[in-house]
Every structure is written in structure tokens, then in C-alpha cells.
C-alpha positions in Angstrom: 31.3 1.4 19.1 27.8 1.4 18.4 25.6 2.6 21.2 22.8 0.3 20.1 24.9 -2.6 19.5 27.0 -2.7 22.8 23.9 -2.6 24.9 23.4 -6.1 26.2 20.0 -7.7 25.9 18.2 -8.9 29.2 16.6 -12.4 28.8 13.2 -12.5 30.8 12.4 -15.7 32.6 10.6 -18.4 30.4 12.5 -17.3 27.3 15.4 -19.6 25.9 18.1 -18.1 23.3 20.3 -20.6 21.7 23.4 -19.9 19.2 24.2 -22.4 16.6 26.8 -21.4 14.1 25.5 -18.1 13.1 21.8 -18.9 13.5 20.0 -17.6 16.7 16.8 -19.3 18.0 14.8 -17.7 20.5 11.8 -19.6 22.1 9.2 -18.4 24.7 5.9 -18.9 26.0 4.4 -17.6 22.9 6.5 -19.2 20.3 9.9 -19.7 18.6 11.6 -17.4 16.2 14.9 -17.6 14.2 17.4 -15.2 12.6 20.4 -15.7 10.5 23.3 -13.5 11.4 26.3 -12.3 9.4 29.6 -14.1 10.1 31.4 -11.0 11.2 29.1 -10.7 14.1 29.6 -13.1 17.2 26.6 -13.5 19.8 27.4 -14.7 23.4 24.8 -15.9 25.8 25.8 -15.8 29.4 24.4 -14.6 33.0 21.0 -14.1 31.3 22.1 -11.7 29.0 22.9 -11.4 25.1 25.8 -9.8 23.9 27.0 -9.0 20.5 30.7 -8.4 19.2 31.7 -7.4 15.7 35.1 -8.6 14.1 36.3 -5.4 12.6 35.6 -1.8 12.8 34.5 -1.5 8.9 31.3 0.3 8.0 29.5 -2.7 7.1 30.3 -4.5 10.4 29.2 -1.5 12.3 25.8 -1.4 10.5 25.2 -5.1 11.2 26.2 -4.7 14.9 23.4 -2.3 15.7 20.8 -4.2 13.4 21.3 -7.7 14.7 21.1 -6.3 18.1 17.9 -4.8 17.4 16.6 -7.8 15.6 17.3 -10.2 18.5 15.8 -7.7 21.0 12.8 -7.7 18.9 12.6 -11.4 18.8 12.9 -11.7 22.7 10.2 -9.2 23.3 7.8 -10.9 20.5 8.2 -14.3 22.2 7.7 -13.1 25.7 5.1 -10.3 25.2 4.0 -10.2 21.5 3.1 -7.3 19.5 -0.1 -5.6 18.6 -1.2 -3.1 16.3 -4.6 -1.3 15.8 -5.7 0.0 12.3 -8.7 2.3 12.2 -11.0 2.6 9.0 -12.2 6.2 8.6 -14.8 6.7 5.7 -18.5 6.5 5.3 -19.4 3.0 4.4 -15.9 1.5 5.1 -16.3 -1.9 6.9 -13.9 -4.8 8.0 -14.7 -8.4 8.9 -12.4 -11.4 9.7 -13.0 -15.3 9.4 -10.0 -17.2 10.4 -7.0 -15.7 8.4 -9.3 -14.2 5.8 -9.8 -10.3 6.3 -12.5 -8.8 4.1 -12.4 -5.0 3.6 -15.0 -2.7 2.1 -12.8 0.3 1.3 -15.3 2.5 -1.1 -14.0 0.6 -4.3 -16.8 -1.2 -6.6 -15.7 -4.5 -4.8 -14.8 -5.7 -1.4 -11.0 -6.6 -0.9 -10.1 -9.9 0.3 -6.7 -10.8 2.1 -5.2 -14.0 3.2 -3.0 -13.2 6.4 -0.2 -15.5 7.3 -0.8 -18.0 9.9 1.5 -16.2 12.3 -1.0 -13.5 12.7 -4.1 -13.3 14.8 -6.6 -11.0 13.4 -9.8 -9.6 14.9 -12.0 -6.8 13.1 -14.9 -5.0 15.1 -17.3 -2.8 13.5 -19.5 -0.9 15.9 -22.3 1.6 14.8 -21.2 4.5 16.6 -17.3 4.3 16.0 -15.1 3.5 13.1 -14.2 -0.1 12.2 -11.2 -1.3 13.9 -8.8 -4.0 12.8 -6.6 -5.5 15.8 -3.3 -7.8 14.6 -1.3 -9.5 17.0 1.9 -11.6 16.4 5.3 -12.6 17.6 7.2 -11.4 14.5 7.7 -7.5 14.5 8.8 -7.4 11.0 6.0 -9.5 9.5 3.2 -7.7 11.6 4.6 -4.2 10.2 4.6 -5.4 6.6 1.0 -6.5 6.8 0.1 -3.4 8.2 1.6 -1.4 5.5 -0.1 -3.6 3.2 -3.4 -3.1 4.5 -2.7 0.6 4.6 -1.8 0.8 1.1 -5.2 -0.3 0.1 -6.6 2.9 1.0 -4.2 5.8 2.0 -5.2 8.6 4.1 -6.0 11.6 1.9 -5.5 15.0 3.6 -8.7 16.9 2.8 -11.2 14.5 4.4 -8.9 12.4 6.5 -10.5 9.3 4.9 -8.5 6.0 4.9 -6.8 3.3 6.8 -4.7 4.7 9.6 -3.2 3.4 12.9 -5.5 4.1 15.8 -4.6 7.4 17.4 -2.5 8.7 14.5 -2.5 12.3 13.7 -3.6 13.2 10.2 -2.2 16.6 8.8 -5.3 18.3 7.2 -5.2 20.5 4.3 -7.7 23.4 3.5 -9.7 22.8 0.4 -10.9 25.3 -2.2 -12.3 28.4 -0.8 -15.6 29.2 -2.3 -16.2 32.9 -3.9 -18.3 35.2 -1.9 
């Protein structure tokens, strides 16, 4: 049996989980999320816990068992606590500004990059004089948040020689030695 799949999900107070057919809906103080589940997986809500069971022992069903347990757990955490990611812009002249859902980035290209973010994501960009610009993204949907962070990071990947680029706050970058000068 899947070690992840067989673990029950405890529902915190203020969160409501409903199952209709093969669609799971999770409502909480921060919002509402839905997830469609494969027909071979059954979801039961009882005694403040969510349990998932699979119909067969096929490899596909075993994979789905752990996957859907993790997705439902992420939904429960999202609607009760939410998710937050911080991106740091490392480089001379790199700037970030946000106005509503519009994020404008200056990443060393000849033009500023403008990104329209989904309405489910709250963005805050802070540019201090003494530190690197910081972009804070918050959402209840972990998948969407990770996808938006990956898109922003892909605009200027961290390079290994000077360490310039967009990275998560606190992320370690493996640095390479450059050319050694002749003496």
C-alpha cells in the first residue's frame, strides 16, 4: 500500500470537504478549491479526516492513490493557511514593481518585462536601496503558485559565475570559478 496514500488527512476547524461523484471540493476561510479525482480512487470524509482508497493494485492506481492524497492535502492547507513564496532579484539594475495584478520586471534586457498574474495570486514587490528587490507571491493554490514562480524564474535564470538572476529567497547557488588570469 502507498505510504503517502494510506495516511489520513486531518481537516482543521473552519475547513469543509465535500465529495460529489469524482469531484472533491474544499472550502475554508481563505477560499474554495476543487479537484477532479480518477474513478478508481474513492474518497471518504468521516470523523474530521479524509481517507482515500483504491479499487485495484495496478501500478496506475497505486500512483493515483498517493497523487490525489497529496493534492487534497495541499488544498486543505491552502484554504486554511495559504502558500507564500519569495523571489529575490540578484543583479545590478534589476528592479520589480507591482500594480494590482501587473508585475513589471527590469532584468537587464533592453525593455522591461510586464506579466499579468492570475487573479488567484496576490503579489507584492519591494525594492529597497540597500538590499536586492524582493517579490512576494501568495495564493491558496500551490500548483498555480509554483507555476507562476517557475515562469518568473525562467525570465532570467541564475547563472553560475556571478550568481545573477531570479532565485528563491535563501536559495544556495553553486558558483563556478571563472577563467584564471595569466601571471
